[in-house]
C-alpha positions as CSV (number, residue, x, y, z in Angstrom):
1,M,-2.8,-64.1,40.3
2,E,-3.5,-67.2,42.4
3,A,-2.8,-66.0,45.9
4,S,-5.5,-64.2,47.9
5,K,-4.9,-60.8,49.5
6,E,-5.1,-62.5,52.9
7,T,-2.1,-64.8,52.1
8,M,0.1,-62.1,50.5
9,S,2.7,-60.2,52.4
10,L,2.2,-56.5,53.4
11,L,4.6,-55.5,50.6
12,E,2.8,-57.6,48.0
13,N,-0.5,-56.0,49.0
14,G,1.1,-52.6,48.7
15,M,2.2,-53.4,45.2
16,I,-1.3,-54.5,44.2
17,T,-2.7,-51.3,45.7
18,I,-0.3,-49.2,43.6
19,I,-1.3,-51.0,40.5
20,Q,-5.0,-50.6,41.3
21,V,-4.7,-46.9,42.0
22,F,-2.9,-46.3,38.8
23,H,-5.6,-48.1,36.8
24,K,-8.3,-46.3,38.7
25,Y,-7.1,-43.0,37.1
26,S,-5.5,-44.2,33.9
27,G,-8.7,-45.3,32.1
28,Q,-9.0,-47.6,29.1
29,N,-5.6,-46.7,27.5
30,C,-3.7,-47.4,30.8
31,K,-2.0,-44.0,30.6
32,L,-2.4,-40.9,32.7
33,R,-3.0,-37.5,31.1
34,K,-2.3,-34.3,33.0
35,A,-5.8,-34.1,34.5
36,D,-5.6,-37.8,35.6
37,L,-2.2,-37.2,37.2
38,K,-3.4,-34.2,39.1
39,A,-6.5,-36.0,40.3
40,L,-4.4,-39.0,41.4
41,V,-1.9,-36.9,43.3
42,N,-4.5,-34.7,44.9
43,N,-6.8,-37.6,45.9
44,E,-4.4,-40.4,46.7
45,M,-1.1,-38.7,47.8
46,S,-2.3,-35.6,49.6
47,H,-0.5,-36.4,52.9
48,F,2.8,-36.9,51.1
49,I,2.6,-34.3,48.2
50,K,1.1,-30.9,48.6
51,N,-2.1,-30.6,46.5
52,I,-1.3,-29.5,43.0
53,Q,-3.1,-26.2,42.5
54,E,-1.0,-24.4,39.9
55,N,-0.7,-25.4,36.3
56,E,3.0,-24.6,36.3
57,T,3.6,-27.2,39.1
58,L,1.6,-29.8,37.2
59,D,3.4,-29.1,34.0
60,E,6.8,-29.4,35.7
61,L,5.9,-32.7,37.4
62,F,4.3,-34.1,34.2
63,T,7.4,-33.2,32.1
64,D,9.7,-34.8,34.6
65,L,7.7,-38.0,34.6
66,D,7.0,-38.2,30.8
67,Q,10.4,-39.7,29.8
68,N,9.3,-40.6,26.3
69,A,7.6,-37.2,25.7
70,D,4.4,-38.8,24.4
71,L,2.2,-36.5,26.6
72,E,1.0,-39.4,28.7
73,I,2.4,-41.1,31.8
74,D,2.5,-44.9,31.5
75,F,2.9,-47.2,34.5
76,K,6.7,-47.4,34.3
77,E,6.9,-43.6,34.3
78,F,4.4,-43.4,37.2
79,I,6.5,-45.8,39.2
80,S,9.3,-43.3,39.2
81,L,7.0,-40.9,41.0
82,I,6.2,-43.6,43.6
83,A,9.9,-44.3,44.1
84,M,10.8,-40.7,44.5
85,V,8.0,-39.9,47.0
86,T,8.6,-43.2,48.9
87,S,12.3,-42.4,49.2
88,A,11.6,-38.9,50.5
89,C,9.1,-40.2,53.0
90,H,11.5,-42.8,54.2
91,E,13.9,-40.1,55.3
92,L,11.0,-38.4,57.3
93,F,9.7,-41.6,58.9
94,V,13.1,-43.1,59.7
95,P,15.4,-40.1,60.3
96,N,18.0,-42.1,62.3
97,C,19.1,-43.9,59.2
98,Y,20.3,-40.6,57.8
99,S,21.9,-38.9,60.8
100,S,25.7,-38.7,60.9
């Protein structure tokens, strides 16, 4: 990428951050296993998602995200989590958009 972080927009910088965080936890094969997903959620999303303590909660989240059932979460599957959490947070941060 040719642009520097200083010249990129706030949104572009946010997108780069999402990519960097995914790869911080996904390792060499660029996929998250259950333990990786748990660490990512607990370390990087703890203000928006309650820490995952129970294996049942982790299993349910992992199954929901793992669309191709390969027992790993790739970047495209991970982005669905980001979209869901961002959408839910939008309702909390901008409630007047959702009032009748």
